[in-house]
N, C-alpha and C positions, 0 to 999 in steps of 0.2 A: 337309592338316591337318583339313579338315571331316569326311571319312570316318573318320579316326582318332578324332576327338572323338566322333563318333556311335557308333562301336564301343565306346568306353569308357563312354559313357552307357548303352548297352544291356547291357553286361556285368554290371552289378550286379543288375538284375532277373532276368537269365537265371540267374545263380548262385543267387539266392533261390528261383526256381521249381524249379531242380534239387534244392535242399535240401528243399523242401516235398514233392517227388515221392519222394525217398528216405525221408522220414519216413512217408509213407503206405504205402510198400512194407514198411517195417519193422513197422508196425502189422499189416499183413495177413499177415505170416509168423509172427506170434505163435501158439504152440501148434499149429504145423503138424505133421502126421504124417510126419516125416522117416524115410527108410529107414536104420535103423542110428543108433546114438548118435553116431557120428563123422562124420555127414553135414555138409556145409558149412552153417553158420548154425544148427546144432542148439542150441548153447549160448545164442545170442542169442534164438532163437525160444522156447526153453523158459522163459526168464526174463521173457518178456513176456506178460502176461495182464490182462484187464479185471477179472476177479472170481476170487476164490479161496475155496473152502470147505475148511476144515481140520477133518477128522473124526478126527484122530489121538487127540484127547482121549477119544473114545469107543472107537475100535478098539484102543487100546493094551491095554485090559483091560475088555471090556464087562461081564463078570460083576461086577466090583467097582463099575463105574459104576451098575449096576442096584441094587446094595445101597446105594450112597451116596445115590442120589436117590430111593429108594423112598418116603421119607416127605415128599418135596417136593410141595407142593400144586399146583405148576405143571406137574408131570409127568403125561403121559397114559400109562397102563400099556400100552395097545394099541400106541401109537407106539413106546414103549420096547422092547417085545417084537419089533416089526417090525424096528427098527434092530439089535437084538441078533441076530436071525436073519440079517440081511444081513451083519453082521460075521462071524458064524460061518461062513457059506458063502463068504466072501471076495468078496462082491458089493460090500461097502463098503470102499473104499480109504482110505488115511490122508489124502489130500488130492486136490482137484480144481481145476484151473486152466482158466479159460474164455477162449478167444480169439474172434476174429471168425468163423472158419469151423468151428472144432472145439474139443474140450476134451482135456486130458491128465490122467491120474491116476497115482498112484504110492504108494510106501511111504516111511515116515520111520523111520529107525533112528539112534539116538544123535545126534539133531538134524540128520542129513543126509537130504535128500530125494532120492529116485531115481524118475524117471518110468519107469513100466513099460508104459504104454498111452496111445495117442492115437487118438481117433476119426477116421474118414475125413472129408474136407472136405465141407461141405454149404453150399449157397448161403444159404438162409434158415435158418441154424442158430440154435438156442436150446437152452440147457442145461436139461433136464428132470430134476430129481433123482429123481423117482418112477420114471421109466423106467431111468435109469442105475443106481439102487440096487435095481432089480428089485422094486419095490413097487407097480407099476402096477395089478395085479389084486387088491390088498388094499383094505381100507376106510380106508386111510391118508388118502385125500383128504378124507374126512369128519372124520377125527381132527385133521388139520392145521388145519382151520377155514377160515373165509372169507378171513381176512387173507392167509394163505399162498397160497390158490388164486387170489384176485384179483391178488395180486402176480405170480404166475407167468403168468396170462392176459395181464396188461398187458405183461409182459416179452416174451411170445411175439409179440404184435401189433407192438410197437415194434421188435423185433429185425429184422423184415423190412424196414421202412423204413430202419433204420440201415445195413443191408447195402447197399441200393441207393444210399444217400447216399455211402458210402465208394467204391463202384464208379464212380459218376458223377464224384466228386471226383478219382479216379485218372485217368480218361479225360480230363477237362478239363485236369488238370495236364500230362499228356503232350502234349495239343494245344497248350496255352499255350507249352510249351517249344519245340515245332516251329515254330509261327507266329512265335515271338520272333525267329527268324533273319531273317525278312523285315523285321522292324522296323529292322534295321541299315541298310537302304537307303532307308527312307521313314518319315515320321511317320504316314502312313496305316497302315502295318504296325503301328506302336505303338498306334494307336487300336483296331484290330481285336484286338490282343493284350490290351489293357486291358479290352475287353468280355468276352473269354473269361476273363481273370483274375478279374474281378468275379464272374462266375457260379461259377467254381471256389472262390473264397473263401466264397461263400454256402453251398455244399454242404459245404465243409470245416468251417466253423463249426457248421453244423447237425448234421453227423455227430458232432463233438466234444461238443457240448452234449448230444445225445441219448445218446451212450455214457456220459458222465459221470453224467447224471441217472438213466438206466435202471439201470446197474449199482450206483449208489449206493442206489437204492431197493431193488434186489434184495438187496444186502448187509444193508440195514436189516431186511427181512422175515426173512431167515435168522437174523439176530441175535436178533430178538424172539421168533421161534417155536422155533428149534432150540438156542439158547444154553443153556437148562437141561439139554440132553442133551450138553453139552460139545462142541458143534459150533460153530465160529467161522467168521465170514465177513469178508472184507476186499477192498478195491479194490487193483488193481495200480498202484502209484505209478509204476513205470518206464514201463508202457504209456501211462498218461495223460500223463506228462511228454513222451514222444516225440510223442504226438498233439497236444498243445497247442503244442509247439515248432513242429510242422509248420504249425499254424494261424498262428502268429506269422510264419513265413517267408512264408506265403501272403498275409497282409495287407501285409507289407512289399514283396513283389514287385509287388502291385497298385498300391501307392503310387508305386513307382519307374517302373512302366510308364506311369502317368499323367503323371509328370514328363517322361518321354521324348517324350510327345505335344506338350508345350508348348515343350520346349527341345531343344537339340542337333539342329538341322535337318540337319546333314551337309553344308551348302553352304559353299564357301570364302568367307571374309570379304572377300577381294579381288575387287572388281568391275572389269571392263574398261570403260573410258570410251570411248564411240564419239562422235566429233565429226562431225556432219553438215555438209556443205557448204550454204552458203546458196544459194538459187535463182539469185542473180545475183552474179557475181564480176567483179572488175576486174583487169586486168593492164596493165602499162605497155607502150607501143609507141613505136617511134621516130617522131619528128615529121616529117611530110613537108615541113613548112614550113622546118625548120632543117637537115634532112639530117644529114650526118656531122659538121657543125660545131656540133651542138647542145650537146655536152658542153663545148666551149670557150666558147660564148656564154653558156651558163647557169651555167658554173662547176661542173658536176656531176663529181665524181671520187670513186671508191671507195665509191659508194652514198650520198654526202652531197650535198645541194644547197646551192650558194652563191649569191652575187649576181652575175649576168652583166651584160654591157654592152648586151644587146639589149632589156632591159626586160621580158623574159618571166618571169613569176613563177610559172608553173604548169607541170605536166607533163601532156601529153595521154595519155588512157587510152581503151581501147576496151572496149565492153561485150560480154560473152560470156554467152550463155544456155546453161545446163547442165541 
C-alpha cells in the first residue's frame, strides 16, 4: 500500500506539469508557418497571437480615408501618403498577427479574415512594421516620432529576452516531467523535482509578465500613433489566456511537488517487530536430587506446580550463556 499511495501522491503534480508543458507548446505554435491551410494545428495556431494590428480600416478604401482625415490636425501628410502607397502596392495587408517566432498577415472580406502569408520562423523574432510595410527606406521613422521609435526599440530588446525565457521554461518543464518519475520511488526524487519546478516556475512567470507587458505597451504605442489613420491594435486574449493558465499549472505543480517531499514516503505502515534474546536465559532441567520421582514428590503435572511431600518448593534451573 505504501508504493501505491506514493504513486497517487506523485500523480497530481505529474499531470499538472504535463498540462503546463502543453500550454507552453501551444503558445509556441501560434502563428507558425504551416504548409497548407489544412495542416494539423493550423486553425489552433492561427487563432493564437500576442498582438494584432488591424489595418483594414485604412486598406478598405485608402483614397476615401485620405479625404476623410485630410483636415485632421493629428494627421501627418507624409505618413498618410506613405501608407497610401503601401496599400496601393498591396504591401499593406488588412491585418497582422504576431506570435513568438513569426507573424501572419491576410485579407478581410465581409468580416471574414483569411491568412494569406506567414513569415518564416526566427529565434529572436520581433515585428517591425516599417520593414513589413516596405517603408524602411523612407523618412517615415522621423515622421512617426520619438514615441513610436522608442516603443519599437524597447520591444526589439525585450523580445530577445522573452524568447529565451520561453525556451528555458520549455526545457525545464520537460526535465521536470522526466525527473518526476524518479520521485515515485523516493522523497529525494521529489526534492530534486521541486528544485527544478521552482526554476521552471520563475522563468514561466517571467516570460508571461514580459509578454503581457511588452505587447501591451506595443499596442498602446500603435493606438496612440496610428489610430488617427484608422489602424487599430489589440492584444490576443486567447494566447494570453493559454499562457497564464500554463503559469497557474506551473505554480500548482510546484506546490504539490513540495508536498510530496514531506508526505507520502512510500514505506509500509506495518513494521516487523524483532524480539532479541537476552544475553542470559534459563531453562528447566531435571533435578539430579529427585530423579524420576520429582514429579510425584513435587506434585508437578501438566506444567503446573503443586505442593509435594518432600518439602521442596523450588525448581532447579541451569544457566546457559548465549
